[in-house]
C-alpha positions in Angstrom: 95.8 123.2 115.4 93.8 123.9 112.3 93.4 126.5 109.6 90.1 128.4 109.1 89.2 130.7 106.4 86.1 132.6 105.3 85.3 134.8 102.3 82.3 137.2 102.1 81.5 139.5 99.2 79.1 142.4 99.4 77.9 144.2 96.2 80.8 142.6 94.4 79.7 140.2 91.7 81.5 136.9 92.0 80.7 133.6 90.3 80.7 130.3 92.1 84.0 129.2 90.6 85.7 132.4 91.8 84.3 131.8 95.3 85.5 128.2 95.3 89.0 129.3 94.2 89.1 132.0 96.8 88.4 129.4 99.5 90.8 126.9 98.1 93.5 129.5 97.9 93.0 130.4 101.5 93.3 126.8 102.5 96.5 126.3 100.5 98.1 129.2 102.4 96.9 127.6 105.7 97.7 124.0 104.9 100.9 124.2 107.1 98.5 124.5 110.1 96.8 121.2 109.4 96.7 118.8 106.4 95.0 115.5 107.3 91.6 116.6 105.9 89.9 119.7 104.6 86.4 121.0 103.8 84.4 124.0 102.6 80.8 125.2 102.7 79.2 127.4 100.0 75.6 128.3 99.1 73.7 125.9 96.9 71.8 128.7 95.2 71.3 132.4 95.4 69.6 133.0 98.8 66.7 135.5 98.7 66.0 137.9 101.6 68.1 139.4 104.3 68.2 139.6 108.1 66.5 136.2 108.5 63.3 137.4 106.5 62.8 133.9 105.1 62.5 132.6 108.6 60.4 135.4 109.9 57.9 135.1 107.0 57.7 131.4 107.2 59.3 130.9 103.8 62.3 128.8 104.8 61.3 126.3 102.1 62.4 128.9 99.5 66.0 128.8 100.8 68.6 126.4 99.5 70.6 124.9 102.3 74.4 125.2 101.9 76.6 122.7 100.2 79.2 121.1 102.5 82.2 119.3 100.9 84.7 117.4 103.0 87.6 115.1 102.1 90.4 113.3 104.0 93.9 114.2 102.8 95.5 117.3 101.4 93.8 120.4 100.1 94.5 119.2 96.6 92.4 116.1 97.3 89.5 118.3 98.5 89.8 120.4 95.3 89.5 117.4 93.1 86.6 116.0 95.2 84.7 119.3 95.0 85.0 119.7 91.3 83.9 116.1 90.7 80.9 116.6 93.0 79.8 119.8 91.4 80.1 118.1 88.0 78.1 115.1 89.1 75.4 117.3 90.6 75.4 119.7 87.6 76.1 122.6 89.9 76.4 125.8 87.9 79.9 127.2 88.4 79.1 130.4 86.4 76.2 131.4 88.6 76.9 134.9 90.0 76.5 136.1 93.6 76.4 139.7 94.5 76.3 138.6 98.2 77.8 135.3 99.4 79.5 133.9 102.5 81.7 130.8 102.2 83.8 129.1 104.9 86.6 126.6 104.7 88.9 124.6 107.0 92.0 122.4 107.0 92.3 120.0 109.9 95.0 118.7 112.2 93.3 115.8 114.0 92.8 116.0 117.8 89.4 114.3 118.3 88.9 111.4 115.9 91.1 110.0 113.2 91.4 111.8 109.8 88.3 111.0 107.8 85.5 112.8 105.9 83.0 112.5 108.8 85.5 114.1 111.2 86.5 116.9 108.9 85.2 120.4 109.1 82.8 122.1 108.5 80.7 120.3 111.0 76.9 120.8 110.6 73.7 120.9 112.7 72.1 118.1 110.7 71.4 116.7 107.2 70.0 120.0 106.0 73.1 122.0 107.1 71.1 124.8 108.7 74.1 125.8 110.8 77.7 125.1 109.6 80.8 125.7 111.8 84.6 125.5 111.4 86.7 125.4 114.5 90.3 125.7 115.6 91.0 124.6 119.2 89.5 122.2 121.7 86.1 122.3 123.5 86.9 120.8 126.9 83.3 120.3 128.0 82.1 118.7 124.8 81.3 115.4 126.4 78.7 117.0 128.8 77.2 119.0 126.0 77.0 116.0 123.7 75.2 114.0 126.3 72.7 116.8 126.8 72.1 117.1 123.1 71.6 113.4 122.7 68.9 113.6 125.3 67.3 116.3 123.2 67.1 114.0 120.2 70.2 115.1 118.2 72.2 112.4 116.4 76.0 112.6 116.1 78.1 111.3 113.2 81.6 112.3 114.0 84.1 111.7 116.8 85.0 115.4 117.1 84.4 117.9 119.9 83.4 120.4 117.2 80.1 118.7 116.2 78.5 119.8 119.5 78.8 123.4 118.4 76.5 123.5 115.3 74.0 121.2 117.0 74.0 123.4 120.1 73.5 126.4 117.8 70.5 124.7 116.1 69.0 123.9 119.5 69.5 127.5 120.8 68.1 129.0 117.6 65.0 126.8 117.8 64.4 127.9 121.4 64.9 131.6 120.7 62.6 131.6 117.6 60.0 129.6 119.4 59.7 132.4 122.0 60.0 135.4 119.7 57.1 137.9 119.4 55.5 138.9 116.1 58.0 139.9 113.4 60.9 140.0 115.9 64.2 139.1 114.3 66.7 137.1 116.3 70.2 138.4 115.3 72.7 135.8 114.3 75.2 137.1 116.8 72.6 136.7 119.6 72.3 133.0 118.8 76.1 132.6 118.8 76.4 134.4 122.1 74.0 132.0 123.8 76.1 129.1 122.4 79.4 130.7 123.7 77.9 130.9 127.2 78.0 127.1 127.2 81.4 126.5 125.7 84.6 125.9 127.7 88.1 125.6 126.2 90.0 127.3 123.3 88.4 128.2 120.0 88.4 130.2 116.9 85.0 129.7 115.3 83.2 130.8 112.2 79.4 130.3 111.9 77.4 130.2 108.7 73.6 129.5 108.4 70.9 129.3 105.8 68.7 131.2 108.3 71.0 134.1 108.0 72.0 134.4 104.3 75.1 136.3 103.4 76.1 136.6 107.1 79.0 135.3 109.1 79.7 135.3 112.8 83.3 134.7 113.9 84.7 134.6 117.4 87.9 133.6 119.2 89.3 132.6 122.6 92.9 131.3 122.8 93.2 130.7 119.1 94.4 133.2 116.4 92.0 135.0 114.0 92.3 138.0 111.7 89.7 139.9 109.7 90.8 141.3 106.3 88.9 144.1 104.6 89.0 145.1 101.0 87.1 148.2 100.0 86.2 149.2 96.4 86.1 152.9 95.3 82.9 154.7 95.1 84.0 156.6 92.1 86.0 155.9 89.0 88.8 158.3 90.0 89.4 156.7 93.4 91.4 153.5 93.6 90.7 150.7 96.0 93.9 151.4 97.9 92.8 155.0 98.6 89.7 153.8 100.5 90.4 153.8 104.2 88.0 151.3 106.0 88.4 153.3 109.2 87.3 156.6 107.6 83.9 158.2 108.4 82.9 157.2 104.8 83.3 153.5 105.6 80.4 151.5 107.2 82.7 149.1 109.0 82.7 150.8 112.4 81.9 154.5 112.0 78.6 155.8 113.4 79.1 158.9 111.2 77.8 156.8 108.3 74.4 156.3 109.8 74.4 156.2 113.6 70.8 155.1 113.8 71.2 152.1 111.6 74.5 151.0 113.2 72.9 151.1 116.6 70.3 148.5 115.5 71.0 144.8 115.1 70.4 145.0 111.4 69.9 147.6 108.7 66.1 147.3 108.5 65.3 150.8 107.2 65.1 150.5 103.4 66.1 147.7 101.0 69.7 146.4 101.0 69.8 147.3 97.3 70.0 150.9 98.4 73.3 150.3 100.1 75.9 151.2 97.4 79.2 150.5 99.1 81.2 147.4 98.0 83.4 145.3 100.2 85.0 141.9 100.5 85.9 140.4 103.8 88.4 137.6 104.6 88.7 135.8 108.0 91.7 133.6 108.6 93.9 131.9 111.2 96.9 133.6 109.7 97.8 136.7 107.7 99.3 134.6 105.0 95.9 133.6 103.8 94.7 137.2 103.5 97.8 138.9 102.2 97.2 138.2 98.5 93.7 139.9 98.8 94.3 142.8 101.1 96.9 144.2 103.5 94.3 145.9 105.7 93.6 143.5 108.7 92.1 143.6 112.1 93.7 141.3 114.8 90.9 140.0 117.0 91.3 139.8 120.7 90.2 137.0 122.9 86.4 137.0 123.4 85.8 139.2 120.3 82.8 138.5 118.2 82.6 139.8 114.6 79.2 139.8 113.0 79.3 140.6 109.3 75.9 141.4 108.0 74.7 143.7 105.2 78.2 144.5 104.3 79.1 145.8 107.8 81.5 144.2 110.1 80.5 144.9 113.7 82.8 143.9 116.5 81.6 143.0 120.0 83.4 141.9 123.1 81.9 139.1 125.1 82.8 139.0 128.8 83.7 135.4 129.2 83.7 135.7 133.0 80.0 136.3 133.1 79.1 134.1 130.1 76.6 132.1 132.2 74.6 135.2 133.2 71.7 136.2 130.9 72.5 139.8 131.6 76.1 139.5 130.3 75.6 140.9 126.8 78.5 141.7 124.5 79.5 145.3 124.2 80.1 147.0 120.8 83.8 147.9 120.5 86.1 149.4 117.9 89.2 147.6 116.7 91.9 149.3 114.7 92.9 148.1 111.2 96.6 147.6 110.6 98.5 147.4 107.4 100.5 144.2 106.9 104.1 144.9 106.2 104.9 141.7 104.5 104.7 141.2 100.7 103.1 138.4 98.7 106.6 137.3 97.6 107.5 136.4 101.1 104.9 133.6 101.3 105.7 132.2 97.9 108.3 129.5 97.3 109.9 131.3 94.4 112.6 129.2 92.8 112.9 126.8 95.7 111.4 123.4 95.8 110.1 123.6 99.4 109.4 126.3 102.0 111.9 124.8 104.4 114.6 125.0 101.8 113.7 128.6 101.0 113.6 129.6 104.7 117.0 128.1 105.4 118.5 130.1 102.6 116.7 133.3 103.7 118.5 133.4 107.0 121.2 136.0 106.1 118.3 138.3 105.1 116.1 137.4 108.1 119.0 138.0 110.5 119.7 141.4 108.8 116.0 142.4 109.2 116.0 141.2 112.8 118.9 143.5 113.7 118.0 146.4 111.5 117.7 149.7 113.5 118.6 147.9 116.7 122.4 148.0 116.7 124.6 151.1 116.9 128.0 150.2 115.5 129.9 153.2 117.0 130.2 155.2 113.8 130.5 159.0 114.1 131.8 158.7 117.7 128.6 157.2 119.0 129.0 154.3 121.5 128.2 150.8 120.3 125.0 149.6 121.8 121.5 148.1 121.4 118.2 149.9 121.0 115.1 147.7 121.9 112.1 150.0 122.0 109.8 147.3 123.3 112.0 146.8 126.4 113.2 150.4 127.0 110.9 151.1 130.0 111.5 147.8 131.7 115.3 147.1 131.4 116.0 148.4 134.9 113.3 146.2 136.4 114.7 143.1 134.6 118.2 143.9 135.9 116.8 144.0 139.5 115.0 140.6 139.1 115.8 137.8 141.4 115.9 135.5 138.4 115.0 135.4 134.7 112.8 132.5 133.7 112.8 131.5 130.1 109.6 129.6 129.1 108.9 128.0 125.7 108.3 124.8 123.9 110.3 122.9 121.2 112.5 125.0 119.0 111.7 128.2 120.9 112.9 126.5 124.1 116.1 125.5 122.4 116.6 129.2 121.2 116.2 130.4 124.8 118.6 127.7 126.0 121.2 128.8 123.5 121.0 132.4 124.9 121.0 131.5 128.6 124.7 131.7 129.2 125.3 135.1 127.6 122.3 136.6 129.4 123.7 135.4 132.7 127.2 136.7 131.8 126.1 140.2 130.8 123.2 140.8 133.2 124.5 139.0 136.3 121.0 137.6 136.9 120.5 133.9 137.3 118.6 132.3 134.3 116.4 129.2 134.7 114.8 127.3 131.8 111.2 125.9 131.8 109.3 123.9 129.3 105.9 125.5 129.4 103.9 122.3 129.9 106.2 121.1 132.7 106.0 124.4 134.5 102.2 124.1 134.5 102.2 120.5 135.5 104.5 121.2 138.5 102.8 124.5 139.4 106.3 126.0 139.6 106.7 128.8 142.1 106.9 132.2 140.4 107.3 135.5 142.4 106.9 139.2 141.9 110.7 139.6 141.8 110.9 137.3 138.8 111.0 138.2 135.1 109.4 135.6 132.9 110.4 135.6 129.2 107.9 133.8 126.9 109.5 132.6 123.6 107.1 131.5 120.8 107.5 131.8 117.0 103.7 132.0 116.5 102.9 133.8 119.7 99.9 131.5 120.0 101.4 128.3 121.5 98.8 127.0 124.0 101.0 125.8 126.8 103.1 129.0 126.6 99.9 131.1 126.7 98.7 129.2 129.8 102.1 129.6 131.4 101.8 133.4 130.7 98.5 133.6 132.4 99.9 131.7 135.4 102.9 134.0 135.7 100.8 137.2 135.4 98.6 136.1 138.2 101.7 135.7 140.4 102.9 139.2 139.6 106.0 138.5 137.5 107.1 140.9 134.8 106.2 139.1 131.6 108.3 139.6 128.4 107.4 138.3 125.0 109.7 137.2 122.2 107.6 136.3 119.1 107.6 136.5 115.3 104.0 137.5 115.0 102.8 141.1 115.5 99.4 141.1 117.3 99.7 137.5 118.5 98.2 136.5 121.9 101.7 136.5 123.6 102.6 139.9 122.0 99.3 141.4 123.4 99.4 139.6 126.8 102.9 140.4 127.9 104.0 143.6 129.6 106.7 144.2 127.1 108.7 142.4 124.5 110.6 142.2 121.2 109.4 141.0 117.8 112.0 139.0 116.0 111.0 140.2 112.6 112.1 137.1 110.8 109.3 137.3 108.2 106.7 134.7 107.4 107.8 131.2 108.1 105.6 128.7 106.3 107.5 125.4 106.7 106.4 123.5 109.8 110.0 123.0 110.9 111.3 126.3 112.2 114.6 127.5 110.8 115.0 131.2 110.3 112.8 132.0 113.3 115.1 129.9 115.5 118.2 131.8 114.4 116.5 135.2 114.7 115.2 134.3 118.2 118.8 133.7 119.2 119.9 137.0 117.7 117.1 138.9 119.5 117.9 137.3 122.9 121.6 138.1 122.4 120.5 141.7 121.9 118.4 141.5 125.1 121.6 140.3 126.9 123.5 143.3 125.5 120.7 145.7 126.6 120.7 144.3 130.1 124.5 144.6 130.4 124.8 148.0 128.7 125.6 150.0 131.9 128.4 147.7 133.0 131.9 149.0 132.4 133.7 145.7 133.2 132.1 143.8 130.2 132.1 146.7 127.7 134.9 145.1 125.6 132.9 141.8 125.4 129.7 143.7 124.5 131.4 145.6 121.7 132.9 142.5 120.3 129.5 140.8 120.2 127.9 143.8 118.5 130.7 143.6 115.8 130.0 139.9 115.3 126.2 140.4 115.2 126.8 142.8 112.3 129.0 140.1 110.6 126.6 137.3 111.4 124.5 137.4 108.2 127.6 137.1 106.1 128.9 134.2 108.2 125.6 132.4 107.7 125.9 133.1 103.9 129.3 131.4 103.9 127.9 128.3 105.7 125.1 128.0 103.1 127.8 127.2 100.6 128.0 123.8 102.4 124.6 122.9 100.8 126.0 120.3 98.4 128.3 118.8 101.0 125.3 118.3 103.3 123.4 116.6 100.5 126.3 114.2 100.1 126.4 113.5 103.8 122.6 112.9 103.7 123.1 110.3 101.0 125.5 108.5 103.4 123.0 108.6 106.2 119.8 108.1 104.3 119.3 104.5 105.3 120.4 104.9 109.0 117.8 104.4 111.7 119.4 106.6 114.4 121.6 109.6 114.9 123.3 111.1 118.0 124.4 114.7 118.3 126.8 115.7 121.1 127.2 119.3 122.2 128.0 121.3 125.4 128.0 124.9 126.5 126.3 127.1 124.0 126.1 124.1 121.6 124.1 121.9 123.8 121.1 123.8 122.4 122.5 123.2 118.9 122.6 119.5 119.6 119.0 119.4 120.8 117.8 121.5 117.9 119.7 119.6 115.3 118.3 116.3 116.6 114.8 117.8 116.7 115.0 118.8 113.0 116.1 115.4 111.9 113.4 113.8 114.0 110.5 116.0 112.9 111.0 116.2 109.2 113.2 113.2 108.2 111.3 110.9 110.6 114.6 109.4 111.8 115.3 108.7 115.4 117.8 111.3 116.7 118.9 112.4 120.1 120.7 115.6 121.3 123.0 114.8 124.2 125.0 116.9 126.6 128.6 115.8 126.0 129.4 116.1 129.7 126.9 113.3 130.3 128.4 111.0 127.7 129.8 108.6 130.3 126.5 108.4 132.2 124.8 106.1 129.8 125.0 107.4 126.2 128.5 105.9 125.7 126.9 102.4 125.7 125.3 103.2 122.3 128.6 103.9 120.6 129.8 101.4 118.0 131.2 101.5 114.4 127.8 101.8 112.8 126.1 104.5 114.9 126.5 107.9 113.2 127.5 110.6 115.8 127.7 114.3 115.2 130.0 116.1 117.6 129.9 119.9 117.8 133.5 121.1 118.6 133.9 124.6 117.3 136.4 127.0 118.8 135.2 128.3 122.2 136.1 128.1 125.9 135.3 124.4 126.2 136.7 123.2 122.9 139.4 121.2 124.7 136.7 119.2 126.5 135.0 118.3 123.2 138.4 117.3 121.9 138.6 114.8 124.7 135.1 113.5 123.9 136.1 113.0 120.3 139.1 110.9 121.3 137.0 108.7 123.6 134.4 108.1 120.9 137.1 107.3 118.3 138.7 104.8 120.8 135.4 102.9 120.8 135.3 103.0 116.9 132.7 105.6 116.8 131.4 106.7 113.4 132.0 110.5 113.8 131.0 113.6 112.0 132.8 116.6 113.5 131.6 120.2 113.2 134.6 122.4 113.9 135.9 125.8 113.1 137.7 126.5 109.8 141.4 125.4 110.1 140.8 123.1 113.2 140.1 119.8 111.4 143.6 118.4 112.0 143.6 119.6 115.6 140.2 118.1 116.3 140.8 114.8 114.5 144.6 114.2 113.9 143.9 110.6 112.9 141.7 111.6 110.0 139.2 108.9 110.9 136.2 111.2 111.1 134.3 113.2 108.6 134.8 116.9 109.2 132.5 119.9 108.5 134.3 123.2 108.8 132.3 126.4 109.6 133.4 130.1 110.1 134.3 131.3 113.5 132.4 134.0 115.4 131.7 135.0 119.0 130.9 132.1 121.3 127.3 133.2 121.9 126.6 133.4 118.2 128.5 130.3 117.1 125.4 128.3 117.7 123.6 130.2 115.0 126.4 129.4 112.5 126.6 125.8 113.6 122.9 125.0 113.2 122.7 126.0 109.6 124.6 122.9 108.1 122.5 120.7 110.3 119.3 122.3 109.1 120.5 121.6 105.5 121.3 118.0 106.5 117.8 117.4 107.9 116.3 119.0 104.8 118.3 116.7 102.4 117.7 113.6 104.5 113.9 114.3 104.3 113.9 114.7 100.5 116.1 111.6 100.0 113.9 109.6 102.3 110.8 110.6 100.3 108.9 112.5 103.0 107.0 115.8 102.9 109.5 118.4 104.0 107.0 121.2 104.7 104.2 119.0 106.2 105.8 116.4 108.5 103.7 113.5 109.7 101.5 114.2 112.6 102.8 117.8 113.1 101.5 121.3 112.4 103.2 124.7 112.5 102.2 126.0 115.9 100.5 124.0 118.6 97.5 126.0 119.7 95.9 123.2 121.7 97.3 121.4 124.7 
């Protein structure tokens, strides 16, 4: 899991300092995707010539090979390192480039420990002829490395990525050795020959001194977006009025100059005669592009984008025939979309951390999640749910033999929290599967099954592999994601976007609660035709509409949770007991404490207390018991008494007004929360425990938004 970013300007004058800051800014936005090291590559001097003319004319000595700067640590460490290096080397930061391509990367280590040598960009050799940044894993890198070693290449890093630029250099040398006369080998052709040899998941960006002012980007199994910023051709036209998809735009339209666009390069006339002005941005996530442009293209698996002479040409590479010489990529058109989010959504504002901001945004994110999807019965209309993404498939899901929820981590917990209400309202059995375990067991899936894939990012590797597995077996595949255009959103037959807004903090908070809200609405949609549970459905709809206000009430416990965190800050372990709907709450609360506060915590099904966990109870072990008012509250009351009998150090989460009922002895600390429908109580109950995990992390001195060893979405196995 890494963040990749690229910036290319065409006929837009930018000095080196601006280019550096653009790359640094992109990395700062992507740092939640990886933060153990970072690197960038920019041009050392203005490169002369286009379309590889320097190579074709034998004048490669005139070119300046790219700078590559890499540093272990945070992006801030890289920034300080780069400015020190450019100062020591007397690099001119005011030099202006009308055409320039720079690439950048922030790493989450998979192969090799965090270090400068293992950081990206990885290069083809000392002269940096080919430079590559990579997100993903190359599964056959060992074989490729052994082959390249036999060819005389030397390796410096422990990464799988280093084989890519060295393989690119080898392929380029072979292709240029065999070329005829003034034949120009397109950059994308070199990359395609490299891709034929790669196996695994990747998002890649290539830069080369042999192809000045060009970038080739491609993806398979890892996210990538292309942002386009056009500049007006006349003074009375604003940049926002320019439509990159219009016939006037050279990005994809043959109407601009069909003959030129059909050729690998614009070789009729000097590039100086091309008057349009553009900036391109390539990133792993829309958050890195948003502050520059809202016009983005979501790349699909096996897409190749070749940006040259100001034109972004998109090709689709048939991965199934990648070994065949005849399998050449086809030119395709991809639509540009306008991002709906605003820059303010990815800023911390007055909050100290993204996690804190996102916890407090939950009333608004829940409102957005439900907007336009609930009919409250006003004007004589029946109460109900409208989910456009499922409309054509609801009957099929109702007839399923079973519904299988598949996810990882927090997304799995959200599905678990929704299992009971879906079974109640649909009458269809629901089973739960961790994506990795499903694949390890090769779990039987049938045509009569509905498989629901839950992922905040929509790019989680194990969940994606499980999706491919289920599709091959004929199951109806439903996606529940927070990311429009993500791999799961595109790969499933239907689905629902949770619309929680950008979530930057690595520990998911508002996406979790919005996932539960969406899956509750799915349950309502599945049970909409049933007369017997109409009263229950209408009560849940009423409480869904009240849910944002209930969460707003719980957020008032912020200071109380800070005080509780002070009491627990030096503890080594924490147990959380829950059952029913709140079993998922117990698991999620324990996960939050574990991942950000770096404190051992365990979520336990209260019904299993006597089957082992009771041995851990003593007067020092802090134990949180979820005992809000629901159908099984009495059972939790019994659990509390048994724990108190063994001098347990209890913290009870109960419904307002129930503190005396749940703990008449007064020997436990009590947190009271508002009451709501049983299936939504887990949303209310998790909020104070999110606040607790946040304050524990701050008090323990750890990085809230970038927990140790973790990244936002795991896009590698």
